[in-house]
PANU-384588 format. One line per 10 residues: number of its first residue (from 1); their letters; for each residue z, x, y of N, C-alpha, C. Coordinates in Angstrom, 3 decimals. Layout:
REM PANU-384588
NUM = A = Z:X:Y:Z:X:Y:Z:X:Y; ... .
END
This chain:
REM PANU-384588
1 = MHRQHSITMI = -0.107:0.809:-1.346:-0.079:-0.165:0.158:-0.065:1.085:1.001; -1.013:0.727:2.391:-0.896:1.304:3.382:0.061:1.275:4.156; 0.352:1.998:5.189:1.469:1.794:6.398:1.155:1.827:7.421; 1.189:1.293:8.531:0.937:1.296:9.733:2.114:1.905:10.695; 1.434:2.662:11.476:2.756:3.368:12.473:2.837:3.078:13.895; 3.783:3.353:14.870:2.988:3.026:16.438:2.467:4.316:16.975; 1.772:3.899:17.952:1.217:5.152:18.580:2.129:6.186:19.294; 3.380:5.963:19.225:4.390:6.547:20.287:4.478:7.723:19.774; 4.422:8.028:18.211:4.460:9.018:17.119:3.532:9.492:17.047; 2.656:10.425:17.876:1.709:11.262:17.698:1.943:12.548:17.260 .
11 = EHIEILKQTS = 1.574:12.948:16.009:1.559:14.198:15.440:0.149:15.004:15.072; -0.631:14.248:15.440:-1.902:15.005:14.723:-2.930:15.408:16.867; -2.430:15.361:17.388:-3.180:15.334:18.643:-3.805:16.233:18.461; -3.647:17.841:17.598:-4.552:18.512:17.638:-6.251:18.368:16.979; -5.773:17.542:16.064:-7.047:17.385:15.536:-7.807:16.313:16.013; -7.401:15.528:16.913:-8.032:14.385:18.135:-8.487:15.412:18.987; -7.980:16.271:19.452:-8.846:17.180:20.596:-9.970:17.887:19.985; -10.020:18.536:18.638:-11.026:19.006:18.404:-12.329:18.044:18.081; -12.167:16.803:18.403:-13.354:15.827:17.462:-14.228:15.795:18.995; -15.768:15.704:18.577:-16.074:15.216:19.888:-16.096:14.296:20.835 .
21 = LFYGIKMEEI = -15.227:13.075:20.276:-15.033:12.176:20.577:-14.052:12.268:21.937; -13.082:13.518:21.279:-11.845:13.590:22.678:-12.406:15.055:23.462; -13.937:15.405:23.157:-13.797:16.589:23.913:-13.926:16.887:25.270; -13.388:17.625:25.688:-13.098:17.883:27.513:-11.651:16.582:28.151; -10.704:16.489:27.383:-9.655:15.424:27.495:-8.560:15.950:27.105; -7.755:15.947:28.162:-6.269:16.648:27.973:-5.581:15.972:26.939; -4.333:16.689:26.357:-3.418:16.421:25.518:-2.673:15.116:25.820; -2.150:14.619:27.449:-1.444:13.847:28.106:-2.621:12.653:27.921; -3.760:12.991:28.648:-4.553:11.908:28.642:-5.114:11.168:27.565; -5.040:11.838:25.962:-5.329:11.411:24.948:-4.319:10.581:24.472 .
31 = EKILKCMYAR = -2.935:10.886:25.019:-2.026:9.806:24.222:-1.937:8.704:25.391; -2.725:8.637:26.396:-2.387:7.313:27.508:-3.367:6.729:27.169; -4.792:7.345:26.479:-6.112:6.487:26.315:-5.550:5.697:25.257; -5.042:6.485:24.283:-4.427:5.748:22.879:-3.774:4.592:22.727; -2.756:4.786:23.731:-1.918:3.420:23.899:-2.527:2.041:24.623; -3.474:2.993:25.729:-3.864:1.365:26.401:-5.502:1.299:25.723; -5.702:1.673:24.770:-6.892:1.351:23.688:-6.370:0.374:22.421; -4.992:0.911:22.294:-4.213:-0.457:21.384:-4.453:0.254:20.164; -4.786:1.833:20.026:-4.964:2.468:18.654:-3.768:2.573:17.302; -4.346:2.746:16.965:-2.942:2.794:15.556:-2.751:3.453:14.133 .
41 = FVEFEKDEMI = -2.083:4.065:14.592:-1.792:4.781:12.640:-1.474:4.279:11.455; -2.379:4.770:10.402:-2.190:4.026:9.372:-2.455:5.333:8.287; -1.313:4.813:6.947:-1.401:6.033:6.157:-1.909:5.195:4.878; -2.807:5.782:3.978:-3.355:5.205:3.138:-2.792:6.678:1.583; -2.520:5.628:0.297:-2.179:6.545:-0.965:-3.259:6.764:-1.768; -3.737:7.979:-2.368:-4.512:8.319:-3.275:-5.423:7.373:-4.152; -6.469:7.206:-3.963:-7.661:6.033:-4.242:-7.094:4.674:-4.059; -6.616:4.643:-2.767:-6.759:3.337:-2.346:-7.874:3.656:-1.546; -8.676:2.089:-1.110:-9.448:1.904:-0.338:-9.014:1.614:1.090; -10.141:2.555:2.164:-10.073:2.186:3.339:-10.777:0.890:4.072 .
51 = ICEGSEINDI = -11.887:1.358:3.467:-12.576:0.330:3.675:-13.374:-0.136:2.570; -13.711:-1.435:2.330:-14.587:-1.979:0.565:-15.626:-2.335:1.119; -16.702:-1.670:-0.019:-18.060:-2.586:0.627:-18.149:-4.130:0.646; -18.823:-4.273:1.929:-18.905:-5.590:2.433:-18.008:-5.903:3.728; -17.256:-5.390:3.403:-15.915:-5.738:5.071:-16.570:-5.664:6.018; -15.989:-6.439:7.142:-16.319:-6.151:8.432:-15.550:-5.076:9.416; -16.566:-4.390:9.974:-15.837:-3.327:10.524:-15.946:-3.356:12.125; -14.657:-3.297:12.485:-14.385:-3.596:14.017:-13.645:-2.307:14.247; -13.152:-1.210:13.911:-12.427:-0.309:14.346:-13.479:1.170:14.234; -13.168:1.819:14.621:-13.451:3.325:14.960:-12.485:4.005:14.197 .
61 = GILLSGYGRS = -12.867:4.696:12.904:-11.637:5.068:12.341:-12.095:6.894:12.610; -10.621:7.975:12.731:-11.100:9.211:12.932:-9.800:9.882:11.387; -10.001:10.227:10.748:-9.199:10.780:9.578:-8.379:12.161:10.052; -7.362:11.663:10.285:-6.331:12.919:10.959:-5.551:13.761:9.900; -5.468:13.632:8.672:-4.950:14.564:7.472:-5.534:13.758:6.046; -5.631:14.652:5.050:-5.704:14.437:4.120:-7.518:14.599:3.834; -7.690:14.046:2.573:-9.210:14.124:2.202:-9.558:13.018:1.760; -10.978:12.010:1.852:-11.610:10.824:1.541:-12.935:11.112:0.994; -13.524:10.127:0.914:-15.156:10.000:0.561:-15.669:8.824:0.931; -16.786:8.778:1.414:-17.488:7.159:1.489:-17.949:7.383:-0.316 .
71 = IKQDESGKTS = -18.604:6.160:-0.887:-18.954:6.093:-1.937:-19.390:4.583:-1.945; -20.616:4.400:-3.179:-21.312:3.329:-2.958:-21.548:3.124:-4.896; -21.323:2.105:-5.528:-21.832:2.309:-6.735:-22.803:1.024:-6.973; -23.827:1.654:-7.843:-24.771:0.684:-8.177:-24.343:-0.346:-9.348; -25.294:-1.096:-9.793:-25.621:-2.243:-10.623:-24.733:-1.902:-11.711; -25.139:-1.062:-12.414:-24.314:-0.118:-13.561:-23.278:0.525:-13.519; -22.641:0.691:-12.702:-21.461:0.988:-12.258:-21.182:2.170:-11.496; -22.312:2.959:-11.959:-22.236:4.236:-11.530:-22.268:4.742:-9.887; -21.171:5.503:-9.684:-20.520:5.835:-8.518:-21.330:6.870:-7.793; -21.672:6.852:-6.617:-22.604:8.146:-5.806:-21.593:8.614:-4.899 .
81 = IITLLKPGSF = -21.240:9.706:-4.539:-20.860:9.861:-3.254:-21.712:9.964:-2.165; -21.150:9.666:-0.873:-22.280:9.363:0.537:-21.838:10.413:1.366; -20.654:10.900:1.593:-20.171:11.533:2.479:-18.962:11.814:2.005; -18.325:13.104:2.192:-17.037:13.823:2.120:-16.356:13.470:3.473; -15.246:13.263:3.266:-14.208:13.235:4.648:-13.323:14.193:4.752; -12.926:14.670:5.872:-11.771:15.809:6.075:-11.465:15.564:7.751; -10.081:16.157:8.133:-9.677:16.154:9.115:-10.276:16.163:9.913; -10.544:14.931:10.938:-11.408:15.090:11.919:-12.824:14.114:12.110; -12.981:13.856:10.741:-14.135:13.163:10.421:-13.932:11.766:10.996; -15.224:11.334:11.203:-15.180:10.092:11.889:-15.419:9.025:10.799 .
91 = IGILLAASKN = -15.023:7.833:10.563:-15.072:6.521:9.588:-15.468:5.298:10.604; -16.722:4.575:9.859:-17.200:3.416:10.699:-17.540:3.452:11.883; -17.909:4.982:12.076:-18.351:4.953:13.761:-19.288:4.172:14.104; -20.547:4.688:13.059:-22.130:4.016:13.323:-22.144:2.316:13.165; -20.987:1.909:12.063:-21.074:0.661:11.757:-20.370:-0.511:12.899; -19.681:0.522:13.227:-18.449:-0.108:14.734:-19.250:-0.799:15.732; -20.787:0.626:15.731:-21.675:-0.057:16.670:-22.423:-0.733:16.573; -22.794:-0.959:15.282:-23.899:-2.062:14.927:-23.493:-3.862:15.303; -24.581:-4.300:15.050:-24.609:-5.768:15.546:-24.007:-6.264:14.233; -24.147:-5.973:12.935:-24.011:-6.813:11.772:-22.221:-6.424:11.511 .
101 = RKSPVSVQAQ = -22.181:-5.202:11.415:-20.901:-4.384:10.832:-20.197:-4.831:9.766; -21.224:-4.771:8.614:-20.667:-4.881:7.419:-20.911:-3.808:6.711; -20.010:-2.975:6.197:-20.173:-1.861:5.559:-20.798:-2.115:4.161; -22.011:-0.772:4.157:-23.024:-0.820:2.963:-22.003:0.033:1.557; -20.754:0.674:1.996:-19.984:1.595:1.394:-18.785:1.407:1.011; -18.016:2.068:0.361:-16.510:2.153:0.461:-15.947:3.236:0.649; -14.970:3.191:1.202:-14.363:4.778:1.991:-13.123:4.524:1.171; -13.047:5.678:0.483:-11.700:5.836:-0.324:-10.680:7.266:-0.211; -9.139:7.055:-0.537:-8.853:8.116:-0.348:-8.101:9.109:-1.201; -8.639:10.264:-0.767:-8.882:10.650:-2.332:-7.132:11.470:-2.709 .
111 = EHLSVLFIPI = -6.258:11.320:-1.595:-5.125:11.955:-1.569:-4.561:11.325:-0.513; -2.926:11.454:-0.428:-2.465:10.882:0.524:-2.865:11.136:1.945; -3.745:10.253:2.882:-3.910:10.662:4.378:-3.736:9.588:5.353; -3.843:10.143:6.538:-3.459:9.227:7.637:-4.922:8.856:8.590; -5.419:7.885:8.946:-6.169:7.419:10.038:-5.689:6.688:11.251; -6.855:7.164:12.174:-6.252:6.595:13.640:-7.276:5.733:14.032; -7.182:4.267:14.104:-7.907:3.614:14.072:-7.921:2.684:15.396; -9.320:2.890:16.231:-8.976:2.386:17.701:-10.210:0.823:17.596; -10.149:0.034:18.021:-10.725:-1.512:18.029:-12.036:-1.153:18.891; -13.059:-1.279:18.431:-14.325:-0.821:18.897:-14.572:-1.533:20.379 .
121 = ENFISGYIND = -14.523:-2.740:20.393:-14.124:-3.772:21.490:-13.473:-3.585:22.794; -12.724:-2.475:22.401:-12.015:-1.687:23.532:-12.592:-0.769:23.981; -13.873:-0.104:23.599:-14.609:0.780:24.309:-15.626:0.077:24.848; -15.906:-1.117:24.735:-17.058:-2.039:25.745:-16.435:-2.860:26.222; -15.220:-2.945:26.537:-14.346:-4.134:27.605:-13.907:-3.602:28.524; -14.523:-4.457:30.042:-14.392:-3.826:31.113:-12.501:-3.783:31.998; -11.793:-4.523:31.266:-10.742:-4.547:31.850:-9.868:-3.321:31.127; -10.873:-1.944:30.022:-9.526:-0.932:30.501:-10.373:0.397:31.353; -11.314:-0.168:32.168:-11.859:0.928:32.769:-10.716:1.700:33.549; -9.828:1.281:33.774:-8.634:2.172:34.238:-7.930:3.116:33.509 .
131 = CPKYNVLLRN = -8.091:3.132:31.764:-7.687:4.161:30.864:-8.306:5.418:31.819; -7.718:6.659:31.545:-7.633:8.229:32.233:-9.339:8.622:31.161; -9.980:8.849:31.976:-11.305:9.681:31.545:-12.049:8.648:30.647; -11.958:6.862:30.940:-12.929:6.300:30.318:-14.332:6.722:30.026; -14.955:7.057:31.199:-16.131:7.217:31.441:-16.568:8.624:30.562; -15.838:9.777:30.367:-15.896:11.030:29.766:-15.832:10.192:28.146; -15.113:9.196:28.128:-14.983:9.018:26.576:-16.112:8.242:26.081; -16.754:7.138:26.953:-17.862:6.634:26.546:-19.024:7.621:26.133; -19.272:8.560:27.114:-20.138:9.764:27.079:-20.131:10.328:25.351; -18.580:10.566:25.460:-18.239:11.380:24.120:-18.720:10.379:22.952 .
141 = YIDAIAEKAM = -18.489:9.320:23.091:-18.393:8.003:22.046:-19.955:8.226:21.336; -20.961:8.281:22.769:-22.589:8.520:22.068:-22.608:9.994:21.390; -22.135:10.851:21.727:-22.214:12.149:21.069:-21.711:11.952:19.723; -20.452:11.410:19.490:-19.838:11.166:18.210:-20.524:10.473:17.111; -21.505:9.324:17.509:-22.435:8.492:16.906:-23.325:9.637:16.432; -23.931:10.208:17.290:-25.391:11.612:16.520:-24.608:12.562:15.806; -23.133:12.463:16.169:-22.725:13.699:15.102:-22.593:13.130:13.539; -22.312:11.716:13.830:-22.288:11.256:12.479:-23.563:10.942:11.582; -24.270:10.367:12.633:-26.046:10.643:11.825:-26.323:11.907:11.589; -26.327:12.808:12.044:-26.591:13.988:11.825:-26.033:14.844:10.325 .
151 = ILHDRNDCLI = -24.804:14.327:9.793:-24.168:14.256:8.796:-25.060:13.656:7.520; -25.094:12.423:8.138:-25.854:11.569:6.945:-27.289:12.141:6.648; -27.839:12.896:8.125:-29.149:13.326:7.783:-29.313:14.450:6.683; -27.697:15.330:6.839:-27.938:16.407:5.775:-27.520:16.063:4.160; -26.859:14.798:4.447:-26.455:14.153:2.957:-28.350:13.670:2.427; -29.202:13.214:3.133:-30.349:12.656:2.658:-30.804:13.809:2.528; -30.989:14.992:3.091:-31.817:16.084:3.078:-31.589:16.539:1.847; -30.444:16.831:1.253:-29.787:17.189:-0.113:-30.639:16.206:-1.142; -30.684:15.166:-0.944:-30.899:13.906:-2.227:-32.832:14.513:-2.281; -33.114:14.426:-0.874:-34.684:14.415:-1.178:-35.228:15.966:-2.068 .
161 = KSSVREKVLS = -34.417:16.886:-2.318:-34.761:17.808:-2.676:-35.702:17.690:-4.245; -36.528:17.935:-4.663:-36.977:18.102:-5.665:-36.309:18.437:-7.426; -35.792:19.828:-6.899:-35.258:20.289:-8.215:-33.826:20.483:-8.139; -32.952:20.551:-9.190:-31.356:20.708:-9.072:-30.951:22.085:-8.654; -31.793:22.744:-8.442:-31.444:24.408:-7.825:-31.458:24.028:-6.187; -32.373:23.304:-5.734:-32.993:23.343:-4.315:-31.642:21.782:-3.390; -30.757:21.099:-4.752:-29.984:20.065:-4.274:-28.471:21.052:-4.118; -28.513:21.821:-4.810:-27.432:22.735:-4.872:-27.439:23.550:-3.894; -28.389:24.365:-3.644:-28.198:25.160:-2.569:-28.688:24.563:-1.195; -28.937:23.348:-1.250:-28.964:22.995:0.282:-27.544:22.443:0.765 .
171 = YLKRVAKEEG = -26.736:21.937:-0.555:-24.903:21.596:-0.415:-24.556:22.813:-0.079; -24.687:23.893:-0.970:-23.967:24.887:-0.871:-23.809:25.638:0.561; -25.339:25.841:1.072:-25.511:26.078:2.344:-25.016:25.484:3.606; -24.839:24.270:3.470:-24.502:23.206:4.422:-22.871:23.581:4.533; -22.120:24.188:3.466:-20.784:24.142:3.228:-20.354:25.467:3.715; -21.276:26.467:3.644:-21.088:27.793:4.262:-21.466:27.802:5.667; -22.340:26.801:6.189:-22.708:26.821:7.529:-21.023:26.239:8.170; -20.708:25.381:7.678:-19.184:24.484:8.310:-18.479:25.554:8.124; -18.389:25.816:7.220:-17.144:26.958:7.103:-17.373:28.603:7.767; -18.366:28.872:8.336:-18.520:29.842:9.030:-18.623:31.522:7.947 .
181 = SNTFTTPFDR = -18.814:30.821:6.773:-18.724:32.303:5.792:-20.090:31.700:4.520; -20.156:33.050:4.179:-20.926:32.821:2.866:-20.236:32.768:1.606; -18.414:32.966:2.153:-17.869:33.034:0.734:-16.770:31.904:1.482; -16.891:30.609:0.335:-16.022:29.661:0.801:-15.621:28.566:-0.504; -14.398:27.746:-0.275:-14.264:26.972:-1.439:-14.801:25.660:-1.154; -14.904:24.715:-2.116:-15.452:23.416:-2.132:-14.461:22.783:-2.084; -14.742:21.142:-1.467:-13.627:20.278:-1.977:-13.871:19.389:-3.161; -15.134:19.617:-3.856:-15.330:18.910:-4.950:-15.295:19.641:-6.239; -14.988:19.035:-7.139:-15.008:19.486:-8.534:-15.981:19.399:-8.928; -16.542:19.746:-10.666:-17.828:19.846:-11.002:-18.287:18.230:-10.612 .
191 = NDMAEYVNVE = -17.469:17.178:-11.294:-17.953:15.627:-11.158:-18.516:15.198:-10.137; -17.192:15.718:-8.987:-17.681:14.859:-7.644:-18.982:16.056:-7.088; -19.012:17.304:-7.262:-20.479:17.834:-7.059:-21.794:17.056:-7.710; -21.444:16.984:-8.593:-22.810:16.025:-9.329:-23.174:15.050:-9.052; -22.182:14.140:-8.478:-22.177:12.921:-7.687:-22.862:13.356:-6.864; -22.284:13.777:-6.082:-22.817:14.031:-4.374:-24.198:14.788:-4.418; -24.812:15.270:-5.331:-26.217:16.245:-5.305:-26.939:14.938:-5.959; -26.369:14.104:-6.635:-27.035:13.583:-7.873:-27.986:13.662:-8.709; -27.126:14.571:-9.737:-27.367:14.886:-10.682:-26.627:15.032:-11.521; -26.662:14.847:-13.146:-25.847:14.686:-14.286:-24.944:16.262:-13.988 .
201 = RSALSRELSR = -23.780:15.785:-14.745:-22.956:17.442:-14.384:-23.303:18.242:-15.420; -23.979:17.651:-16.955:-24.357:18.847:-17.659:-25.611:19.832:-16.903; -26.471:19.170:-16.172:-27.311:19.518:-15.752:-27.033:20.699:-14.201; -25.952:20.223:-13.528:-25.648:20.913:-12.638:-24.821:22.430:-13.109; -23.892:22.523:-14.098:-23.061:23.741:-15.014:-24.235:24.249:-15.082; -25.542:24.105:-15.798:-26.057:24.848:-16.398:-26.834:25.530:-15.041; -27.841:24.579:-13.976:-27.952:25.114:-12.810:-26.991:26.523:-12.252; -25.750:25.899:-11.970:-24.720:26.867:-11.386:-24.889:28.365:-12.083; -25.088:28.470:-13.733:-24.569:29.293:-14.401:-26.217:30.335:-14.330; -27.531:29.324:-13.851:-28.620:29.916:-13.816:-28.658:30.854:-12.431 .
211 = MKKDGIIDYY = -28.009:30.246:-11.362:-28.253:30.706:-10.220:-27.468:32.544:-10.062; -26.223:32.018:-10.552:-25.320:33.222:-10.986:-26.048:34.268:-11.539; -26.697:34.060:-13.004:-27.332:34.911:-13.735:-28.634:35.820:-12.590; -29.450:34.655:-12.068:-30.413:35.127:-11.250:-29.972:35.763:-9.757; -28.532:36.103:-9.431:-27.970:37.054:-8.330:-28.056:35.915:-7.189; -27.708:34.544:-7.111:-28.392:33.963:-6.010:-26.887:33.934:-5.319; -25.752:33.440:-6.427:-24.568:32.734:-5.912:-23.421:33.615:-6.993; -21.906:33.620:-6.682:-21.380:33.780:-7.334:-20.291:32.679:-7.278; -19.561:32.335:-8.406:-18.537:31.597:-8.351:-17.641:31.442:-9.050; -16.328:30.907:-8.966:-15.070:31.284:-9.914:-14.511:29.528:-9.457 .
221 = KNSFKLL = -14.604:28.311:-10.639:-13.749:27.218:-10.283:-14.677:26.596:-9.001; -14.243:26.371:-8.199:-14.988:25.865:-6.667:-14.925:26.794:-5.764; -14.580:28.389:-6.072:-14.889:29.199:-4.692:-16.424:29.708:-5.249; -17.585:29.637:-4.337:-18.041:29.942:-4.232:-18.748:31.103:-3.102; -19.747:32.104:-3.691:-20.261:33.118:-2.552:-21.942:33.189:-2.578; -22.258:32.926:-1.399:-23.639:32.779:-1.480:-24.202:34.391:-1.147; -25.262:35.201:-2.073:-25.262:36.474:-2.312:-26.894:36.542:-1.438 .
END
């Protein structure tokens, strides 16, 4: 069962400062903005659904701690991972801005995590124009939407690759870029990685072994190095 907390207890302000939504906004201004926008903090337990497929999205979410994932199930019950969520990731930011607002995916907690929710109506309602840095926040919101769109573009770029090797390399190169290093640890185990690149686990394991033998990568469990 998820738990909601008062906005007066701000424990993750540094995470918010690092997101594109609050770029250029001071710590004390962020706290005032969250209060005037009636933002709320909610905690979720492992495997709990943050958003269910088909539900209406009325809030912008920002993951503050822990890891989650957006997933899609087909008619056979097979689960595909759409995106991986980490602290600072946006949840529902594209859907909240859409006309329909019905989620085509579910968002699930992979461990105990906390999310900040801001009602989307408070971004577009004129009565909160006196919020500090309101105009800056609106501009940042557009940047945040573009950021989320690029994440989905990268995901699609991985899926359209024709071979298992290309899919795996596309994913590993993106993680390396995000981490700023050719040596990194992925948040996926083999099952999750196979779901993410949309291949069978056995095919993924075989290709990783071949890539290691060919001197393209080195790895141990979830630790990888691009050679």
